[in-house]
N, C-alpha and C positions, 0 to 999 in steps of 0.2 A: 353579303353571305352567301349564295348558295346552295340548297341545302343534299344538293350533289358533294359538294366541298365540304362538306361538315362527314356522309355519310364516308368521302372516298376514308376521310381523315378519321376517321372516329365510331365506326361501326363495333368494335367491338364494346366498347364502352355501353354505347349505345343498346347495346342488350345485355350492358349487366355479366361478362366474360371478362372487362379490365375493371382497373380504375378511375384510369387519367388517359388525354388524350388530347396532343397538342399538335397546333398545324400552325403557319404560317398562312392571312390571306392578305392581297390586294387591294388596302383603300381607298378605293375612286376618291378626284375630288367631290364636295357635293354629300359625301358620304357622312353617315354619324354613325361609327362604328361604335357608339357607347346603346343609342336606339338598340340598333341588331343586335348585340346584344345583352340587351333591355328583354327584344320581345326574341330571342333564342331561351332565354331565363323561367318568360314564360309558357313554353308552348312545354319545356322539360324536368321545370323543377315541380308536377305531378308525377312524375316518375323519379326521383329521385334526383337527379343531376341537376348539377348551378354549372355556368357558365362565367368567365372570367378574358378581364384581357390583362395579357401581363409583361406584355410593353411593345412600343408604339415608335415606331420607328423612320419617320416620313412617309412613305405610301405603304412603309407595311408592320402587317400588328398580326403578333403572337398572340393565340386563342388558347384557353387550356377550361375542357370540358371533363370535368369528375367529377365521378359520387363520394361525396362529403360521407360517408359512412364503412366504404368499404378503405377511404382512403386514413381516416381514423385509426380502421385494424390496421391495415399496411405502417401506419409509421410510431406504434405502437410498439410494433418489433425490435426487439430489441437491441440489435446488429445498424436496421437502419436510424435508430436514437443515440448511437454511441458512431454512426455517419455526421447524421446529422449537430450535434454534436461538434462535433471534431468541426464540421467548416461554423460554429458560432450562429448554428439555429438556437433557441428556447422551445422545446418539444412540447408544454405547459397544454398546448392541440392547434389540430393541425391548420388553421384558417390565422392564427399568427406563422405559423410554418410557411402559411399562401404570403406572406406579407411578409418574409423574409427572404424569400423565390425570388417576391417583385424585385427587389430592395438587390439583389442580389444580382441580378442579371441588366438591372438597371446600371449598374457600380461597382462591377468586378472584369476585370478588365480578360478573363476570359469565362469561356461559358459556365455556367455551372453544372458539375455532372451528374451532382446529390439527382441532377428531374430528374435521373429513372426511380427513386423515390418515390416520387411522387404521380410517376405512367403505373406504379404498380410488377417494374420490374426487379426481379429479387434483391434483395441487399447483397448479399454475398458475387453478383455478377455487376452490381452499381461500382462496390472495392474495390473489385479484380480493375475494372474501366478507369474508375481513380489514382490507382496505383501506376497500372505501364498500357496502357488502350492494344496494345500491339501484341503483347505478349499474354501466354498462358489461355487463348480462346480458344474453345470449346467449338463454337459454334455461331454463326450468324444468319440473322432472321429481323427481327423489329428491334429486337438489341443483342449485343456481346453479349453471348454467355460464356460465362467464367468456369461454373460449376455445374452437376447437371444435364448433359446436352441432352442428353435421350430429351428428360422432360422437358427441356426448351422448345427441343424441334417440333414437340406437339402439342406445344400453346401457339407457333410460329404459324401452324398448318391450322390450328381451329381459328386465328384470327383471322386471318385468309379466307377460309373459307366461311368465315362467317363476313370478312367483306362482301366474298362477290357475292353471298347470298341478299343483301344490305342493297348491295350497286342490283339486281336481276328483279329484287320487287320495288326500286325505284320507282326503277321503269315501268314494272309493272299501275304505276300509280299508288303504291303505298307513302303516302307522309314522312317528315324525320318527326312528326309527332304519333302518327302511326306503329315508326318501327322503333321508336325509344320503349323498352321495358321498363316496367317497376319491378323491383328487384324484394328478395321477402325481406331485406333491409332494410329498406328506405321508409 
């Protein structure tokens, strides 16, 4: 998987301004996706990031890059905990929740929309989407916002600016390891 792909889909997470990012990548024949993930983890671990394979289906792999410290904080939000508990998650620790998310991705008939909580989306917006994705939407960007539209718009702009800047810096020769930042919490 290319650095460009990771930068395109994960720049705000690499920059420490977003909890996590998910993207799908094509797994070419003969490619060892687990080896690629180990390599990414070796590159990003010291920056406080983790990379895991959430699901593989044929030649497609769903990858999750996240900051464990941010995820722990996000999932400790009371509203996030209630959403997850209602979906059958054991909220004892974020790692357990990730394992359960993987299970939901494999076993559930539909897509588990609580995934937004693992990406740092506001719990009220995740809840709004889960209730009815088309009712009450105030604005759209990285996610559908059902509350605090101005705050969401500012966040969307910030994420877009970050991605543009990371693309630019990568084209100028900065590597993924150079672009990923350590956060104070890491």
